C-alpha positions, 0 to 999 in steps of 0.5 A: 500500500502507498503512503497516500492510501495509508494517509487517507486511513489514517485520516479517517481513524482519527475522525472516528477518534475525535468523534468518539470523544466528542460524542462522550464530551456531548453526552456528558455535558447534558446528562450533568450540565457545565456544573458537574461536567469536569468531575464525571469526564475524568470519572468516565474517560478511563474506562471509555478510552479502553473500549474506544481501543477495541471499538477501532480494532474491532472497525479494522478487523470489519474492513471499515478503513479498506479503501475500496469499501469506502464508497456511500453504497448499499454493502457499507451502510450493512457493514456499517450496521453491522459493526456497530452492533457488535460494538453495542454488544461489547460496550455491553460486556465490559459495562454490565456484563461478564467482564464487568470490572469499570466502578461505573455502570453508565446505563443512560450515558450509554445510550446517549452516546451511542445514539450521538455517535452512531449519527456523528460517525455515520455522518463523518463516513458518509461526507468522506467517502463522497469527499474521496469518490469526488476529490480531483484524482491525485494520482492521474494514470497513462497506461501503457500497453493492454493485457489482462493486467492492465485491464484488471488496474483499469476497471478496478480503478474506474469502479474505485475513484476514493483510491484517487487514481484515474486513467486519463490516457491509455495507449492499448497498442504501447509500443505500436501507438502512434501517438506514442512518439508524442508522449509529452504533448499527450501528459501535458494535455491529459495532466498526466502525473504517473505513467505505468509500463510494463516491465519490458519495456525499461529494456526498449532504447527507443521507449526509455530514450522516449519516456526519459524526455518526459521526466523533466515535466514532473511525471514520475514512471512506475511498471505495471507490476508496482501499482498492481501489487499496490492496488491488490496487495498481491504480486500478478505472476503473468509481469514476473520476470526472475530478474524481480525476483532476484531484487525483491524475494532473496531479502532474509529477514532473519532478525524477524525470525530469530525473534519470532521463532522462541515467542511462537513456540512459548504462545503455542505451549501456552495454548495448547496446556489452555486448550487441551481439554476443549482438545480432549473433548473434542477427540472423544467426539469424533470417538464415539460418532464415527469409527477410527482415529481422532487424528488425521495425519498427511505429509505436507510440504515445509521450509526448504521443500523439507516434507513433513506431518501436518496433524488435525483433527479427523473430519471426513471418513476414515476411508476418504482417501482411500483413491489417492489425495483429492482437491477438498470441496469445503461446501459440498463434501460427502466424505465429512462427517456430522461432527466434522462439518462442525469442526470445519466451520468452526476451524477447530480441527487446525488444533493439532496443529499446535504440535506442529509449531512446537515441533518448528515446523509451522508458524502461526502465520506464513503460506498454507502447505499442500500435500507432495502430490499437489506441490508435483503437479502445481510445480510444473502447471504454476510459474515460481511455485517452489518460492512460497518454500522459501519461508515457514508455511502457517496454519493461516496466511495472506492468500487465506484471508485474501481469497476463497479455498483452494480446490483447483490449479487456477485458485492455487494461481491466485493464492501463489500470489498473495503467497509471494506478495507475503514472501516480499513484504513479510514483516511483524506488521503483516503478521499482526494484521493477518492475525486480526483479519483472522480473527474477523474469519473465525468469527464471521466464516467470511473471508 
């Protein structure tokens, strides 16, 4: 994501925070008047601040800071309303429910606050969405070339003006376009400030010379793959060559790996102890509802192409793979047991993978490991597939939260684009964001 997109999200979040505190201030003023306002404000500020932090986190998890969602349409209104219902329930739990530990029980105050905040924040976000769509775009593009990647970008930008990009001119024929020689005039006439070119044009001396001459006009030149990555948070494999991987994927994150390994072990050990009673209960339920072992083991390919045995709770019949590995269908699969359907829906079938984390074979976050049979097939059909084995696989990952379950080679291609994006940009921040998005997935059961 570029700095401009981050700035838009920060401004939106700051607006939400300001409205939260203004709503609290107005609520207390209406309830107690100016005479007792200071006393009650000091009493309310700490507990409400804790609730506000959680609310902002819920907003993020729900996607209310995702720029493509910032449109004044039905989808936004439904998500805004549903998220605030969740936040209302969280506030009620903290003030009156099982989580209550505050010294105040502001029943009337909370009702007034929710009315003020809900109205004010909706108006703020409605205005902000409108402003983002109507403001003259900061990035006015000259798009060179017409392939699937370029068409996907142009279509996406047309439908999402709030992102701040606009395609002002499109040379679909690339170098063959008769207007390419007049690039400077086109830039001036169409107020272009960014030229987007396929990577191969950089190697063409004639094209490079013409583009170089436009730099004095203050334009920025970026390649198609970089813009695609910024917009979609995945890499466009069709646009990449080996040199791109040498420049981007060979970067190591040794310090983060050294720190994260012991931390993951400690967290997995703690969760194993905490969830052991639940795991025993699940194992008993599996045993009494269908014949066979409570556990399901499967060979998977991990970091550096090393095979390991991955553990899960069994969700299918014991003979589910008697004819060999098959793509699983998470919506309709007659091999799944009754208890298995619930375990898959709740993702509790993944609990035994804590054992794999303790053994150092899995991480909490990383590309999802595949079976050797599928890896052999996908290596032959998908370019650069083995690069996903440069890092330790995970229980959840960037591809899992951004794309549906892979049930075909085409699905695996899409997920590979997300996996390589993750490997390129791996950091504590992106791992934290993946965990937050995974929480949303587990709650809503939607990716």
